[in-house]
C-alpha positions in Angstrom: 124.5 -128.6 59.8 127.2 -129.1 57.5 128.1 -132.5 57.1 129.8 -134.8 54.9 130.2 -138.3 53.9 132.8 -140.7 53.3 133.3 -142.5 49.6 133.2 -146.0 51.5 129.4 -145.4 52.7 127.8 -147.4 50.0 129.8 -150.2 50.3 128.8 -150.0 54.4 125.4 -150.2 52.7 125.8 -153.2 50.6 127.9 -155.3 53.3 125.3 -154.6 56.0 122.2 -155.6 53.9 124.1 -158.8 52.7 121.5 -159.1 49.7 119.7 -157.4 46.9 115.9 -157.7 46.7 114.4 -159.8 43.9 110.6 -161.1 43.5 109.1 -161.8 46.9 110.2 -160.2 49.8 112.4 -162.1 52.0 110.8 -162.8 55.6 112.0 -161.6 59.0 114.3 -164.2 59.9 116.0 -164.1 56.2 116.6 -160.4 56.5 117.9 -160.9 60.2 120.4 -163.2 59.1 121.8 -161.3 55.9 122.1 -158.0 58.3 124.4 -160.2 60.6 126.3 -161.5 58.0 126.9 -158.3 56.6 128.1 -156.8 59.5 130.2 -159.9 60.1 131.9 -159.0 56.7 132.3 -155.5 57.4 134.2 -156.3 60.4 136.6 -158.4 58.8 137.1 -156.0 55.7 138.2 -153.3 58.0 139.8 -154.7 61.2 141.8 -157.9 59.8 142.3 -160.7 62.0 140.2 -160.5 65.3 138.6 -162.8 67.9 135.4 -162.5 70.2 137.2 -162.4 73.6 140.4 -163.2 75.7 141.5 -163.6 79.2 142.9 -159.9 79.0 139.8 -158.8 77.7 141.7 -155.6 75.8 139.2 -153.8 73.5 140.0 -153.6 69.8 137.1 -152.8 67.8 133.4 -152.2 68.9 130.2 -152.3 66.5 127.6 -150.3 67.5 123.8 -148.2 66.8 120.1 -148.6 66.9 117.3 -149.2 64.7 114.3 -146.7 65.5 111.1 -146.1 64.2 109.0 -143.2 65.0 105.4 -142.5 64.4 103.1 -139.7 65.6 100.5 -137.1 64.8 101.1 -133.1 64.7 97.9 -131.5 65.8 99.3 -128.2 64.5 101.4 -127.0 61.5 105.4 -126.9 61.1 107.6 -126.8 58.4 107.4 -130.2 56.2 111.1 -130.6 56.3 110.9 -130.9 60.3 107.6 -132.9 60.5 108.6 -135.5 63.3 110.9 -132.8 65.5 109.8 -130.2 67.7 111.8 -127.0 66.9 110.2 -123.7 67.5 112.1 -121.8 64.9 110.4 -124.2 62.5 107.0 -123.3 63.0 104.9 -121.1 61.1 105.7 -117.3 61.1 102.0 -116.7 60.2 98.6 -118.2 59.9 98.7 -121.3 57.5 102.1 -120.7 56.4 102.4 -124.6 56.0 98.9 -125.6 54.9 96.4 -127.1 57.4 96.8 -128.4 61.0 96.7 -132.4 61.5 99.4 -134.5 59.9 100.3 -138.0 60.9 104.0 -139.4 60.4 106.0 -142.2 60.4 110.2 -142.0 60.4 113.2 -144.3 60.7 115.5 -141.2 60.6 116.9 -141.9 63.6 118.6 -145.1 62.9 122.5 -144.7 63.6 125.4 -146.9 63.1 128.8 -146.7 64.6 132.6 -148.1 64.7 135.0 -147.7 67.3 138.4 -148.7 67.0 141.1 -149.2 69.9 145.1 -149.3 69.1 148.1 -149.4 71.2 150.7 -146.5 70.3 154.0 -146.0 71.9 152.3 -142.6 72.9 149.3 -144.2 74.3 145.8 -145.7 72.9 144.5 -144.3 70.0 140.9 -144.0 69.8 138.7 -143.4 66.8 135.0 -143.3 66.0 133.0 -143.0 62.7 129.4 -142.8 63.2 126.3 -141.9 60.7 122.3 -141.6 61.2 119.7 -141.4 58.8 118.5 -138.0 59.6 118.9 -135.5 56.5 119.6 -131.3 57.3 121.0 -128.6 55.4 120.2 -129.4 51.8 119.0 -132.7 52.7 116.6 -131.3 55.3 113.2 -133.7 55.3 115.1 -136.5 53.8 116.1 -139.7 54.9 119.8 -139.8 54.1 122.9 -140.6 55.5 124.4 -137.7 57.6 127.6 -137.8 59.4 127.6 -137.6 63.2 131.4 -138.2 64.2 134.3 -138.4 62.7 136.9 -138.6 65.5 140.8 -139.9 66.7 142.1 -139.3 70.1 145.7 -140.0 70.9 146.4 -139.4 74.6 145.3 -135.9 75.5 144.7 -134.8 72.1 141.9 -135.3 70.2 140.8 -134.1 66.2 138.2 -134.5 63.9 134.0 -133.7 64.1 133.0 -134.4 67.6 131.1 -132.8 70.5 131.9 -129.0 70.8 133.2 -128.3 74.5 130.9 -125.4 74.7 128.1 -128.1 74.7 127.3 -130.6 77.7 125.8 -133.9 76.0 124.7 -134.9 79.2 122.2 -132.3 79.6 120.1 -134.3 76.9 117.1 -136.0 78.5 115.9 -139.3 78.0 113.7 -138.8 75.1 112.7 -140.0 71.8 112.0 -136.6 70.2 114.9 -136.4 68.2 116.2 -132.5 68.0 116.2 -131.9 71.5 115.4 -129.1 74.1 115.8 -125.9 71.9 117.4 -123.9 74.8 120.6 -126.3 74.9 123.7 -125.7 73.2 123.8 -128.6 70.9 127.0 -128.9 68.2 129.0 -131.5 66.7 131.9 -129.5 64.9 135.1 -129.8 63.3 138.0 -128.9 65.9 141.3 -130.1 67.4 141.4 -130.4 71.0 143.7 -130.6 74.1 142.7 -132.2 77.3 144.9 -132.1 80.2 142.9 -133.3 82.7 140.7 -136.2 81.9 138.2 -138.7 83.5 134.8 -137.9 85.5 136.6 -134.4 86.3 137.9 -132.4 83.1 139.2 -129.8 81.3 139.1 -129.3 77.6 140.3 -126.5 75.2 139.6 -126.6 71.6 139.8 -124.8 68.0 136.6 -125.4 66.3 135.7 -124.6 62.7 134.3 -121.0 62.7 130.7 -120.2 60.8 127.7 -118.0 61.4 124.8 -116.4 59.7 123.2 -113.0 59.5 119.7 -111.1 59.0 119.4 -108.7 56.7 115.8 -108.2 58.1 113.7 -105.5 57.0 117.0 -104.1 54.5 117.0 -107.5 52.8 116.2 -106.2 49.3 118.6 -103.4 49.7 121.0 -103.5 46.6 124.0 -102.1 48.7 123.7 -104.7 50.8 124.3 -107.7 48.1 127.5 -107.3 48.0 128.8 -108.0 51.7 130.3 -111.5 52.1 131.5 -113.2 55.4 134.8 -114.0 56.5 136.2 -115.6 59.7 139.9 -115.2 59.9 140.5 -117.0 62.9 138.9 -120.7 64.6 136.7 -120.9 67.7 138.1 -121.1 70.9 136.2 -123.0 73.2 136.8 -124.5 76.5 135.1 -126.5 79.3 136.0 -127.4 83.0 134.0 -130.3 84.6 133.9 -131.0 88.4 133.0 -134.5 89.2 131.2 -135.0 92.7 129.1 -137.7 94.2 126.1 -136.5 93.8 127.0 -135.8 89.9 128.6 -132.9 88.2 128.9 -129.1 87.4 130.4 -127.9 84.1 131.2 -124.3 83.0 131.9 -124.1 79.4 132.9 -120.7 77.5 133.4 -119.6 73.9 134.8 -116.5 71.7 134.8 -116.5 68.1 135.4 -113.4 65.4 132.8 -113.2 62.4 133.6 -110.3 59.8 132.0 -109.2 57.0 133.6 -107.4 53.7 131.8 -105.1 51.4 133.1 -105.8 48.0 131.5 -102.6 46.8 134.2 -100.1 46.3 131.4 -97.3 46.3 130.6 -95.8 49.6 129.3 -96.2 52.1 131.6 -99.1 53.5 129.3 -101.5 55.3 132.4 -103.8 56.3 132.2 -104.7 60.2 132.7 -107.3 62.6 131.5 -108.6 65.8 133.0 -110.5 68.7 130.9 -113.5 69.9 131.0 -115.1 73.2 129.1 -117.0 75.5 129.0 -119.0 79.1 127.3 -122.2 79.7 126.6 -123.6 83.0 125.4 -127.1 83.3 124.8 -130.0 85.7 123.4 -133.4 86.3 122.2 -133.7 90.1 121.1 -137.3 91.4 118.4 -137.2 93.6 118.1 -140.2 95.4 118.7 -143.8 93.5 116.1 -143.5 90.8 116.0 -139.8 89.9 118.3 -137.1 87.6 117.9 -133.8 87.2 119.7 -132.4 84.1 119.7 -128.6 83.8 121.5 -125.8 81.9 121.6 -121.8 81.8 123.4 -120.0 79.1 123.9 -116.6 77.6 126.0 -115.1 75.0 126.4 -113.1 71.9 126.8 -114.3 68.8 126.7 -117.9 69.5 123.6 -119.1 67.6 125.1 -121.4 65.5 126.0 -123.6 68.6 122.4 -123.6 69.7 120.0 -126.3 69.2 117.4 -124.4 67.7 118.4 -120.7 67.2 118.4 -118.0 64.2 120.9 -116.0 62.8 124.3 -115.0 64.9 124.3 -111.5 63.1 121.8 -109.0 62.3 121.4 -105.2 61.4 120.6 -102.5 63.6 119.7 -99.2 62.9 122.4 -96.4 63.4 120.6 -92.9 63.1 123.6 -90.9 64.6 125.7 -91.8 61.4 123.9 -90.6 58.2 126.8 -92.0 56.1 126.6 -95.7 57.5 122.4 -95.8 58.4 122.6 -99.6 59.4 125.5 -101.6 61.1 125.7 -105.5 61.9 125.3 -106.5 65.7 126.2 -109.9 67.2 122.5 -111.1 69.0 122.1 -111.8 72.5 120.9 -115.1 73.4 119.7 -117.1 76.4 118.8 -120.8 76.7 117.6 -122.6 79.9 116.9 -126.5 80.1 115.6 -128.2 82.9 114.5 -132.3 82.8 114.3 -135.1 85.6 114.8 -138.4 84.2 113.2 -141.3 86.5 113.8 -144.8 86.6 110.9 -146.4 87.9 112.4 -149.9 87.8 114.0 -152.1 85.7 111.2 -151.9 82.8 109.8 -148.3 83.0 111.4 -144.9 83.2 110.3 -141.4 82.7 111.8 -138.1 81.4 109.8 -134.6 82.0 110.9 -131.4 81.3 110.9 -127.6 79.8 113.3 -125.5 77.9 113.2 -122.1 76.4 115.3 -120.0 74.2 115.4 -116.0 73.6 116.8 -113.8 71.4 117.5 -110.1 72.1 116.5 -108.8 68.5 118.0 -106.0 66.9 115.9 -102.8 65.9 116.4 -103.8 62.3 115.0 -107.1 61.9 111.5 -108.0 60.4 108.5 -107.8 62.8 107.9 -111.5 61.8 111.4 -113.0 62.6 111.4 -115.2 65.7 112.0 -113.8 69.4 111.7 -116.6 71.8 110.2 -120.3 71.6 109.5 -123.1 74.4 109.7 -126.5 74.4 108.6 -129.2 77.0 108.2 -133.1 77.1 106.6 -135.8 79.0 106.8 -139.6 78.2 106.8 -143.2 79.3 109.3 -145.5 78.2 109.2 -149.2 78.2 111.8 -151.6 78.2 110.2 -155.4 77.4 113.7 -157.2 76.9 117.0 -156.2 76.7 118.2 -154.1 74.1 114.5 -152.8 73.2 112.8 -150.0 74.1 109.0 -148.6 73.2 108.4 -145.0 74.3 104.8 -143.0 74.1 105.7 -139.0 74.5 104.0 -136.0 75.0 105.5 -133.1 73.4 104.7 -129.2 73.1 106.4 -126.0 71.8 105.6 -122.4 70.8 106.8 -119.8 68.7 106.4 -115.8 69.6 107.5 -113.4 66.9 109.7 -110.2 67.6 106.6 -107.2 67.1 103.9 -108.2 65.0 102.1 -109.9 67.6 102.2 -113.5 66.2 102.8 -116.7 67.9 101.4 -120.2 67.5 102.3 -123.7 69.3 102.4 -127.2 68.3 101.1 -130.4 70.1 102.5 -133.6 69.0 101.9 -137.5 70.2 104.8 -139.9 69.2 105.2 -143.5 69.9 108.8 -145.0 69.3 110.4 -148.4 69.0 114.2 -148.7 69.3 116.3 -151.6 69.0 119.7 -151.2 70.1 122.9 -153.6 68.8 126.4 -153.5 69.8 129.2 -156.3 69.8 132.7 -155.9 71.0 135.9 -157.5 69.6 139.1 -158.3 71.5 142.7 -158.9 70.4 144.0 -162.4 70.4 
């Protein structure tokens, strides 16, 4: 996950809190009052003259987000940087890789804040969105720190910035509180420019996206002659989606094609330079099953599109090339299959349930290590309670497993998580 933050974020933090803690800790009422004052100051700073509502109700700005706390128990091991999620790729690749089983955790990393603005222009309405959360990834993995989610603007049929990739379908994500989500789901917020010739419930989107990929040298990782190979991405990724809406829900088909190259900087033969074409198709749907239940499903297949998956390893790996003694190995795009199937059930205004399963398979190359990831599974069942407006409490059972390539190792993780979520939102309208 490659993310950047804005220079004004520390100022936002000050505006939101509106106080500096000294001496005794303030009571809850004081904290709440100061948070509200901070938000008002922030809005006034960035939006100028606003009023609460008018008869026209023309939206100008919305501030939104939620405060969320997770508490849970890991009955098994997982990479400590991912203690509060279920990621099969982060389960141990061998016995006791991450210590011993049984760890309790608390986390507020899902907490989120966002701002949307709406401006009238001669070309139509300009919409912008800036959103961040506190879940560290990449070099910040395991930390509670600011992480950019969306930095996106849309004018008419065109959009630019960091937003959901058209190759993914966010509406497949179930009503669960496990943060990372189904491992077999395409899930990627990417920097892009997009064209949307059809908008609405039925839609068509075409985008050029920031390229990127990862590679695995496998059993050849320590070979000196491979250390001089550098990646190259000469073209943007091309993605598209088409969604057809129906009374019962929708069906969506998305696709992507991408070019991945690697250049051998060593001038001494053999030349290990090469390239691969990544591609994928993603069929997804939401289907209403009566008035209380929605089925969310996805089936995906591709090669070299692991970068777009929710929890997958590398896009490219080495395979043996015995027919060419001058070039004993070559890089190939790895095939990947992803499946998601969940039911969201609203029992009544106070209770709901999400239950389902996901799976991701990698067709490994023969140059990969025996302990490399081959496939993983993911399953969840929960019960959510909504005591009052904007508040949610959930108890959730989580399970996942990992299977290695050829060494016979497999492992599981079982978790119980309780989450408490408090939404906030306020819309401002033109005078």
